[in-house]
Short mmCIF file of the C-alpha atoms (twelve columns), coordinates in Angstrom:
data_MODEL
# 
_entry.id   MODEL 
# 
loop_
_atom_site.group_PDB 
_atom_site.id 
_atom_site.type_symbol 
_atom_site.label_atom_id 
_atom_site.label_alt_id 
_atom_site.label_comp_id 
_atom_site.label_asym_id 
_atom_site.label_seq_id 
_atom_site.Cartn_x 
_atom_site.Cartn_y 
_atom_site.Cartn_z 
_atom_site.pdbx_PDB_model_num 
ATOM 1   C CA . MET A 1   16.302 35.524 -13.907 1 
ATOM 2   C CA . LEU A 2   19.995 35.463 -14.779 1 
ATOM 3   C CA . THR A 3   21.155 38.792 -16.183 1 
ATOM 4   C CA . LYS A 4   24.361 40.113 -17.709 1 
ATOM 5   C CA . GLY A 5   26.709 41.952 -15.379 1 
ATOM 6   C CA . THR A 6   29.980 42.099 -13.476 1 
ATOM 7   C CA . VAL A 7   30.668 40.622 -10.049 1 
ATOM 8   C CA . ARG A 8   33.422 41.875 -7.774  1 
ATOM 9   C CA . SER A 9   35.516 39.480 -5.738  1 
ATOM 10  C CA . TYR A 10  34.222 39.508 -2.149  1 
ATOM 11  C CA . ASN A 11  36.837 38.802 0.474   1 
ATOM 12  C CA . SER A 12  39.147 40.559 2.906   1 
ATOM 13  C CA . LEU A 13  41.544 41.693 0.178   1 
ATOM 14  C CA . PRO A 14  40.978 44.748 -2.044  1 
ATOM 15  C CA . PRO A 15  38.268 43.803 -4.573  1 
ATOM 16  C CA . THR A 16  39.215 42.875 -8.119  1 
ATOM 17  C CA . GLN A 17  36.969 42.878 -11.115 1 
ATOM 18  C CA . ILE A 18  35.990 39.458 -12.412 1 
ATOM 19  C CA . GLU A 19  34.199 39.576 -15.747 1 
ATOM 20  C CA . ILE A 20  31.269 37.182 -15.998 1 
ATOM 21  C CA . SER A 21  28.425 36.994 -18.456 1 
ATOM 22  C CA . VAL A 22  25.560 36.529 -15.991 1 
ATOM 23  C CA . GLN A 23  24.532 37.810 -12.588 1 
ATOM 24  C CA . PHE A 24  22.604 35.903 -9.946  1 
ATOM 25  C CA . SER A 25  19.328 37.713 -9.215  1 
ATOM 26  C CA . PRO A 26  16.918 37.763 -6.247  1 
ATOM 27  C CA . SER A 27  14.435 35.688 -8.263  1 
ATOM 28  C CA . ASP A 28  17.151 33.118 -8.925  1 
ATOM 29  C CA . LEU A 29  17.826 32.994 -5.186  1 
ATOM 30  C CA . ASP A 30  14.116 32.433 -4.554  1 
ATOM 31  C CA . GLN A 31  14.184 29.508 -6.995  1 
ATOM 32  C CA . LEU A 32  17.091 28.023 -5.082  1 
ATOM 33  C CA . GLY A 33  15.321 28.437 -1.755  1 
ATOM 34  C CA . SER A 34  12.156 26.874 -3.129  1 
ATOM 35  C CA . ALA A 35  14.107 23.847 -4.353  1 
ATOM 36  C CA . LEU A 36  15.581 23.259 -0.896  1 
ATOM 37  C CA . ALA A 37  12.294 23.733 0.959   1 
ATOM 38  C CA . GLN A 38  10.417 21.404 -1.366  1 
ATOM 39  C CA . ALA A 39  13.029 18.659 -1.078  1 
ATOM 40  C CA . ALA A 40  12.970 19.002 2.701   1 
ATOM 41  C CA . ALA A 41  9.180  18.662 2.794   1 
ATOM 42  C CA . ASP A 42  9.041  15.757 0.348   1 
ATOM 43  C CA . GLU A 43  12.146 13.726 1.173   1 
ATOM 44  C CA . ILE A 44  13.555 14.675 4.578   1 
ATOM 45  C CA . MET A 45  10.760 15.323 7.056   1 
ATOM 46  C CA . PRO A 46  8.695  12.213 6.137   1 
ATOM 47  C CA . ARG A 47  11.777 10.135 7.076   1 
ATOM 48  C CA . PHE A 48  12.673 11.995 10.279  1 
ATOM 49  C CA . GLY A 49  12.316 9.661  13.251  1 
ATOM 50  C CA . ARG A 50  11.392 6.772  10.955  1 
ATOM 51  C CA . LEU A 51  14.770 5.677  9.597   1 
ATOM 52  C CA . GLN A 52  15.607 1.994  9.633   1 
ATOM 53  C CA . LYS A 53  19.185 0.750  10.019  1 
ATOM 54  C CA . ALA A 54  19.154 -0.303 6.387   1 
ATOM 55  C CA . GLY A 55  18.652 3.348  5.447   1 
ATOM 56  C CA . ILE A 56  21.887 4.486  7.147   1 
ATOM 57  C CA . ARG A 57  25.428 3.711  6.085   1 
ATOM 58  C CA . GLN A 58  28.867 4.816  7.195   1 
ATOM 59  C CA . LYS A 59  31.204 6.701  4.876   1 
ATOM 60  C CA . SER A 60  34.659 7.669  6.174   1 
ATOM 61  C CA . SER A 61  33.923 7.171  9.883   1 
ATOM 62  C CA . ALA A 62  31.218 6.439  12.422  1 
ATOM 63  C CA . PHE A 63  30.507 10.186 12.541  1 
ATOM 64  C CA . ASP A 64  30.482 10.590 8.753   1 
ATOM 65  C CA . ILE A 65  27.289 8.866  7.711   1 
ATOM 66  C CA . VAL A 66  24.728 9.134  4.926   1 
ATOM 67  C CA . THR A 67  21.061 8.212  4.984   1 
ATOM 68  C CA . GLU A 68  18.435 7.542  2.359   1 
ATOM 69  C CA . ALA A 69  17.073 11.012 3.181   1 
ATOM 70  C CA . ASP A 70  20.371 12.656 2.143   1 
ATOM 71  C CA . GLU A 71  20.386 10.808 -1.156  1 
ATOM 72  C CA . ALA A 72  16.715 11.334 -1.957  1 
ATOM 73  C CA . ALA A 73  16.892 15.056 -1.143  1 
ATOM 74  C CA . GLU A 74  20.005 15.505 -3.263  1 
ATOM 75  C CA . ARG A 75  18.338 13.824 -6.232  1 
ATOM 76  C CA . ALA A 76  15.278 16.055 -5.861  1 
ATOM 77  C CA . ILE A 77  17.305 19.273 -5.530  1 
ATOM 78  C CA . THR A 78  19.611 18.365 -8.411  1 
ATOM 79  C CA . SER A 79  16.656 17.585 -10.669 1 
ATOM 80  C CA . ARG A 80  14.950 20.882 -9.791  1 
ATOM 81  C CA . LEU A 81  18.107 22.936 -10.376 1 
ATOM 82  C CA . ASN A 82  18.845 21.172 -13.653 1 
ATOM 83  C CA . SER A 83  15.351 22.130 -14.779 1 
ATOM 84  C CA . CYS A 84  15.510 25.766 -13.618 1 
ATOM 85  C CA . PHE A 85  19.156 26.379 -14.574 1 
ATOM 86  C CA . PRO A 86  19.999 23.960 -17.414 1 
ATOM 87  C CA . GLU A 87  23.310 25.697 -18.060 1 
ATOM 88  C CA . ALA A 88  24.554 25.216 -14.480 1 
ATOM 89  C CA . VAL A 89  26.857 22.628 -12.928 1 
ATOM 90  C CA . VAL A 90  25.298 21.047 -9.828  1 
ATOM 91  C CA . VAL A 91  27.656 19.476 -7.287  1 
ATOM 92  C CA . GLY A 92  25.974 17.659 -4.409  1 
ATOM 93  C CA . GLU A 93  27.822 16.303 -1.400  1 
ATOM 94  C CA . GLU A 94  26.886 12.688 -2.060  1 
ATOM 95  C CA . ALA A 95  27.631 12.909 -5.790  1 
ATOM 96  C CA . ALA A 96  31.038 14.441 -5.024  1 
ATOM 97  C CA . ASP A 97  31.706 11.677 -2.515  1 
ATOM 98  C CA . ARG A 98  31.298 9.168  -5.341  1 
ATOM 99  C CA . HIS A 99  32.917 11.348 -8.022  1 
ATOM 100 C CA . PRO A 100 35.453 13.799 -6.478  1 
ATOM 101 C CA . GLU A 101 36.373 15.087 -9.920  1 
ATOM 102 C CA . LEU A 102 33.100 17.050 -9.932  1 
ATOM 103 C CA . LEU A 103 34.729 19.612 -7.634  1 
ATOM 104 C CA . GLN A 104 37.182 20.592 -10.352 1 
ATOM 105 C CA . ALA A 105 34.464 22.569 -12.146 1 
ATOM 106 C CA . LEU A 106 33.784 24.934 -9.240  1 
ATOM 107 C CA . GLY A 107 36.540 27.392 -10.025 1 
ATOM 108 C CA . SER A 108 35.710 27.875 -13.692 1 
ATOM 109 C CA . ALA A 109 32.007 27.136 -14.249 1 
ATOM 110 C CA . GLU A 110 29.978 30.138 -15.350 1 
ATOM 111 C CA . LEU A 111 27.301 29.032 -12.876 1 
ATOM 112 C CA . ALA A 112 27.538 26.218 -10.358 1 
ATOM 113 C CA . PHE A 113 25.547 25.104 -7.345  1 
ATOM 114 C CA . LEU A 114 27.007 23.465 -4.248  1 
ATOM 115 C CA . VAL A 115 24.385 21.406 -2.434  1 
ATOM 116 C CA . ASP A 116 24.408 19.917 1.045   1 
ATOM 117 C CA . PRO A 117 21.107 18.004 0.991   1 
ATOM 118 C CA . LEU A 118 21.126 17.250 4.713   1 
ATOM 119 C CA . ASP A 119 23.625 18.980 6.974   1 
ATOM 120 C CA . GLY A 120 23.719 17.493 10.456  1 
ATOM 121 C CA . THR A 121 23.036 13.963 9.274   1 
ATOM 122 C CA . LYS A 122 24.251 12.514 12.574  1 
ATOM 123 C CA . ASN A 123 21.657 14.592 14.422  1 
ATOM 124 C CA . PHE A 124 18.964 13.618 11.924  1 
ATOM 125 C CA . ALA A 125 19.725 9.914  12.279  1 
ATOM 126 C CA . SER A 126 19.743 10.289 16.073  1 
ATOM 127 C CA . GLY A 127 16.280 11.853 16.122  1 
ATOM 128 C CA . LEU A 128 17.647 15.262 17.128  1 
ATOM 129 C CA . PRO A 129 15.730 18.066 15.337  1 
ATOM 130 C CA . LEU A 130 18.848 20.078 14.509  1 
ATOM 131 C CA . PHE A 131 19.671 19.731 10.828  1 
ATOM 132 C CA . GLY A 132 19.397 21.810 7.694   1 
ATOM 133 C CA . VAL A 133 19.585 21.954 3.907   1 
ATOM 134 C CA . MET A 134 22.165 24.254 2.318   1 
ATOM 135 C CA . ALA A 135 23.103 25.412 -1.156  1 
ATOM 136 C CA . ALA A 136 25.370 28.071 -2.612  1 
ATOM 137 C CA . ALA A 137 25.477 29.565 -6.088  1 
ATOM 138 C CA . LEU A 138 28.936 30.161 -7.559  1 
ATOM 139 C CA . MET A 139 30.095 32.071 -10.622 1 
ATOM 140 C CA . ARG A 140 33.634 31.267 -11.714 1 
ATOM 141 C CA . GLY A 141 34.545 30.272 -8.181  1 
ATOM 142 C CA . GLN A 142 32.959 33.288 -6.473  1 
ATOM 143 C CA . ILE A 143 30.029 32.743 -4.100  1 
ATOM 144 C CA . VAL A 144 27.112 34.900 -5.269  1 
ATOM 145 C CA . GLY A 145 24.146 33.388 -3.421  1 
ATOM 146 C CA . GLY A 146 23.480 31.245 -0.374  1 
ATOM 147 C CA . VAL A 147 20.440 29.557 1.180   1 
ATOM 148 C CA . ILE A 148 20.118 27.650 4.468   1 
ATOM 149 C CA . HIS A 149 16.727 26.048 5.140   1 
ATOM 150 C CA . ASP A 150 15.549 24.657 8.479   1 
ATOM 151 C CA . PRO A 151 13.150 21.773 7.709   1 
ATOM 152 C CA . VAL A 152 11.873 21.575 11.291  1 
ATOM 153 C CA . GLY A 153 11.130 25.255 11.877  1 
ATOM 154 C CA . GLY A 154 10.265 25.967 8.260   1 
ATOM 155 C CA . SER A 155 12.367 29.152 8.060   1 
ATOM 156 C CA . THR A 156 14.959 29.922 5.409   1 
ATOM 157 C CA . ALA A 157 18.035 32.165 5.571   1 
ATOM 158 C CA . PHE A 158 19.098 33.905 2.355   1 
ATOM 159 C CA . ALA A 159 22.195 35.818 1.291   1 
ATOM 160 C CA . LEU A 160 22.783 37.592 -2.008  1 
ATOM 161 C CA . ARG A 161 26.186 38.925 -2.895  1 
ATOM 162 C CA . ASP A 162 26.223 42.673 -2.162  1 
ATOM 163 C CA . GLY A 163 22.480 42.350 -1.457  1 
ATOM 164 C CA . GLY A 164 22.407 41.574 2.269   1 
ATOM 165 C CA . ALA A 165 21.193 38.633 4.333   1 
ATOM 166 C CA . TRP A 166 17.710 37.960 5.648   1 
ATOM 167 C CA . MET A 167 15.480 35.337 7.237   1 
ATOM 168 C CA . LEU A 168 12.149 34.292 5.797   1 
ATOM 169 C CA . ALA A 169 9.882  32.745 8.418   1 
ATOM 170 C CA . GLN A 170 7.443  29.956 7.669   1 
ATOM 171 C CA . ASP A 171 4.581  32.470 7.681   1 
ATOM 172 C CA . GLY A 172 6.382  34.661 5.123   1 
ATOM 173 C CA . ALA A 173 7.614  37.324 7.535   1 
ATOM 174 C CA . ARG A 174 11.008 38.681 6.502   1 
ATOM 175 C CA . SER A 175 13.695 40.077 8.814   1 
ATOM 176 C CA . SER A 176 17.219 41.313 8.129   1 
ATOM 177 C CA . LEU A 177 20.178 39.440 9.585   1 
ATOM 178 C CA . GLN A 178 22.954 41.189 11.484  1 
ATOM 179 C CA . VAL A 179 25.932 39.694 13.305  1 
ATOM 180 C CA . ALA A 180 26.469 40.414 16.987  1 
ATOM 181 C CA . SER A 181 28.220 43.586 18.123  1 
ATOM 182 C CA . PRO A 182 31.930 43.081 18.909  1 
ATOM 183 C CA . VAL A 183 32.772 42.350 22.542  1 
ATOM 184 C CA . PRO A 184 36.005 41.568 24.424  1 
ATOM 185 C CA . VAL A 185 37.278 38.002 24.131  1 
ATOM 186 C CA . ARG A 186 36.181 37.133 27.656  1 
ATOM 187 C CA . GLU A 187 32.562 37.952 26.661  1 
ATOM 188 C CA . MET A 188 32.568 36.126 23.322  1 
ATOM 189 C CA . GLU A 189 30.224 33.189 22.824  1 
ATOM 190 C CA . GLY A 190 31.753 30.725 20.387  1 
ATOM 191 C CA . ILE A 191 30.931 27.656 18.348  1 
ATOM 192 C CA . ALA A 192 34.033 25.564 17.762  1 
ATOM 193 C CA . GLY A 193 34.451 22.285 15.931  1 
ATOM 194 C CA . THR A 194 37.891 21.073 16.994  1 
ATOM 195 C CA . ASN A 195 37.508 17.350 16.313  1 
ATOM 196 C CA . PHE A 196 39.174 17.622 12.901  1 
ATOM 197 C CA . LEU A 197 42.194 19.608 14.121  1 
ATOM 198 C CA . PRO A 198 45.562 17.813 14.073  1 
ATOM 199 C CA . GLU A 199 47.605 17.524 17.243  1 
ATOM 200 C CA . PRO A 200 49.132 19.425 18.938  1 
ATOM 201 C CA . LEU A 201 46.921 22.228 17.605  1 
ATOM 202 C CA . ARG A 202 43.763 20.482 18.785  1 
ATOM 203 C CA . SER A 203 44.929 20.362 22.401  1 
ATOM 204 C CA . LYS A 204 46.118 23.972 22.211  1 
ATOM 205 C CA . VAL A 205 42.790 25.275 20.906  1 
ATOM 206 C CA . ASN A 206 40.738 23.148 23.303  1 
ATOM 207 C CA . GLY A 207 42.780 24.574 26.180  1 
ATOM 208 C CA . ASN A 208 42.321 28.121 24.925  1 
ATOM 209 C CA . LEU A 209 38.538 27.883 24.496  1 
ATOM 210 C CA . SER A 210 38.166 28.682 28.191  1 
ATOM 211 C CA . ARG A 211 39.289 32.231 27.332  1 
ATOM 212 C CA . LEU A 212 35.863 32.759 25.748  1 
ATOM 213 C CA . SER A 213 32.684 33.267 27.738  1 
ATOM 214 C CA . SER A 214 31.175 29.998 26.484  1 
ATOM 215 C CA . THR A 215 31.524 27.501 23.641  1 
ATOM 216 C CA . ASN A 216 29.294 24.942 21.938  1 
ATOM 217 C CA . TRP A 217 29.297 22.669 18.917  1 
ATOM 218 C CA . PHE A 218 26.000 21.561 17.383  1 
ATOM 219 C CA . ARG A 219 27.240 19.059 14.783  1 
ATOM 220 C CA . CYS A 220 25.394 21.167 12.204  1 
ATOM 221 C CA . ALA A 221 27.075 24.021 10.335  1 
ATOM 222 C CA . ALA A 222 23.702 25.046 8.871   1 
ATOM 223 C CA . HIS A 223 22.350 26.102 12.249  1 
ATOM 224 C CA . GLU A 224 25.709 27.375 13.475  1 
ATOM 225 C CA . TYR A 225 26.009 29.833 10.590  1 
ATOM 226 C CA . ARG A 226 22.397 30.920 11.067  1 
ATOM 227 C CA . LEU A 227 23.076 31.616 14.747  1 
ATOM 228 C CA . ALA A 228 26.157 33.707 13.988  1 
ATOM 229 C CA . ALA A 229 24.455 35.655 11.177  1 
ATOM 230 C CA . SER A 230 21.498 36.334 13.500  1 
ATOM 231 C CA . GLY A 231 23.749 37.769 16.216  1 
ATOM 232 C CA . HIS A 232 23.262 34.916 18.685  1 
ATOM 233 C CA . CYS A 233 26.973 34.045 18.968  1 
ATOM 234 C CA . HIS A 234 30.231 35.815 18.150  1 
ATOM 235 C CA . ILE A 235 32.735 33.236 16.937  1 
ATOM 236 C CA . LEU A 236 32.649 30.305 14.536  1 
ATOM 237 C CA . PHE A 237 35.770 28.120 14.405  1 
ATOM 238 C CA . TYR A 238 36.196 25.334 11.841  1 
ATOM 239 C CA . ASN A 239 39.063 23.291 10.472  1 
ATOM 240 C CA . ARG A 240 37.544 20.841 7.969   1 
ATOM 241 C CA . LEU A 241 36.331 22.902 5.020   1 
ATOM 242 C CA . MET A 242 34.263 20.800 2.677   1 
ATOM 243 C CA . PRO A 243 32.730 23.361 0.304   1 
ATOM 244 C CA . TRP A 244 29.084 22.304 0.720   1 
ATOM 245 C CA . ASP A 245 29.436 22.779 4.497   1 
ATOM 246 C CA . HIS A 246 30.651 26.384 4.359   1 
ATOM 247 C CA . ALA A 247 30.017 28.221 1.071   1 
ATOM 248 C CA . ALA A 248 26.414 29.259 1.804   1 
ATOM 249 C CA . GLY A 249 27.096 30.007 5.471   1 
ATOM 250 C CA . TRP A 250 30.204 32.042 4.699   1 
ATOM 251 C CA . LEU A 251 28.223 34.361 2.429   1 
ATOM 252 C CA . LEU A 252 25.354 34.562 4.939   1 
ATOM 253 C CA . HIS A 253 27.781 35.632 7.663   1 
ATOM 254 C CA . ARG A 254 29.567 38.165 5.450   1 
ATOM 255 C CA . GLU A 255 26.351 39.728 4.142   1 
ATOM 256 C CA . ALA A 256 25.146 40.002 7.755   1 
ATOM 257 C CA . GLY A 257 28.179 42.212 8.441   1 
ATOM 258 C CA . GLY A 258 30.714 39.687 9.726   1 
ATOM 259 C CA . PHE A 259 34.395 39.166 8.947   1 
ATOM 260 C CA . SER A 260 36.066 35.819 8.286   1 
ATOM 261 C CA . ALA A 261 39.360 34.418 7.061   1 
ATOM 262 C CA . HIS A 262 41.562 31.354 7.209   1 
ATOM 263 C CA . PHE A 263 43.668 30.959 10.348  1 
ATOM 264 C CA . ASP A 264 46.580 32.692 8.586   1 
ATOM 265 C CA . GLY A 265 44.438 35.674 7.632   1 
ATOM 266 C CA . THR A 266 44.013 34.850 3.942   1 
ATOM 267 C CA . PRO A 267 40.508 35.041 2.429   1 
ATOM 268 C CA . TYR A 268 38.265 32.002 2.163   1 
ATOM 269 C CA . LEU A 269 37.205 30.556 -1.182  1 
ATOM 270 C CA . PRO A 270 34.954 27.527 -1.729  1 
ATOM 271 C CA . THR A 271 37.791 25.816 -3.594  1 
ATOM 272 C CA . HIS A 272 39.841 25.838 -0.359  1 
ATOM 273 C CA . THR A 273 39.466 22.721 1.776   1 
ATOM 274 C CA . THR A 274 42.296 23.421 4.232   1 
ATOM 275 C CA . GLY A 275 43.558 26.353 6.262   1 
ATOM 276 C CA . GLY A 276 40.751 26.512 8.816   1 
ATOM 277 C CA . LEU A 277 38.102 29.212 9.034   1 
ATOM 278 C CA . LEU A 278 37.437 31.734 11.780  1 
ATOM 279 C CA . CYS A 279 34.350 33.982 11.657  1 
ATOM 280 C CA . ALA A 280 33.849 37.013 13.900  1 
ATOM 281 C CA . PRO A 281 31.678 40.152 14.059  1 
ATOM 282 C CA . SER A 282 34.464 42.457 12.833  1 
ATOM 283 C CA . GLU A 283 38.038 42.380 11.582  1 
ATOM 284 C CA . ALA A 284 39.347 43.690 14.899  1 
ATOM 285 C CA . SER A 285 37.484 41.051 16.908  1 
ATOM 286 C CA . TRP A 286 38.697 38.402 14.429  1 
ATOM 287 C CA . HIS A 287 42.301 39.271 15.303  1 
ATOM 288 C CA . GLU A 288 41.503 39.238 19.008  1 
ATOM 289 C CA . ALA A 289 39.823 35.836 18.781  1 
ATOM 290 C CA . ARG A 290 42.618 34.395 16.659  1 
ATOM 291 C CA . ALA A 291 45.214 35.503 19.192  1 
ATOM 292 C CA . ALA A 292 43.178 34.041 22.043  1 
ATOM 293 C CA . LEU A 293 42.550 30.662 20.393  1 
ATOM 294 C CA . LEU A 294 45.662 29.969 18.336  1 
ATOM 295 C CA . THR A 295 48.488 31.389 20.475  1 
# 
């Protein structure tokens, strides 16, 4: 349950004390994970492979779509969190799309939840089993908990601020998460989403990606962050920073031992939607990857 305490800021700068009246606990994190898994089982998987055109609509572009599964899962998760944490602010991706002013509470709310009810919607709508459900817990703008659930495989990744990162398999087996060991740039495996980069930076980065050993993009930050936190790739490169896409994954990666920052080296916060984000196994490898990709 929520307990009184103090949380330290958690970024690449020297930590500062931020006084808060509650602390997010492991049992609270379990409640969050349960809410995501239940919504996935009830609202997402029954619709996978069965969507009709009427259940899909375009938002800002042909790539940016929403389905009835997104909306139903968000309603279920929001209802569950409102019941378990009545004092919290819950900001879902689809609700924020309709009411952007909801994001203004993230920096000051004593407790807030950021919910991505279905990350990888394009994959989901295409029948590709590569999508996830994500949520992050925030206290006065600081990320204190993160959960990424895989509805297809049934496993859930957890991160608790200063408490580590771990994977809970469908059968209940638990394993710690650890980022990959640093390697030279030419041996780095990367995941890079460059489609939202402005020109000429997009062409520069795309040209520089050949300096890495290999690169992919899965159209699903949920699985990309899980891969990096599990040590199965070295670099994550993003430009578009919608908070529900990155808050949970950022904490998962950091608690698994990784280092991340905006392209200019400043620390990431969920209230930041610009500046890009580069994640690497260590601070030294972050600088090496940044030099390789951005210069």
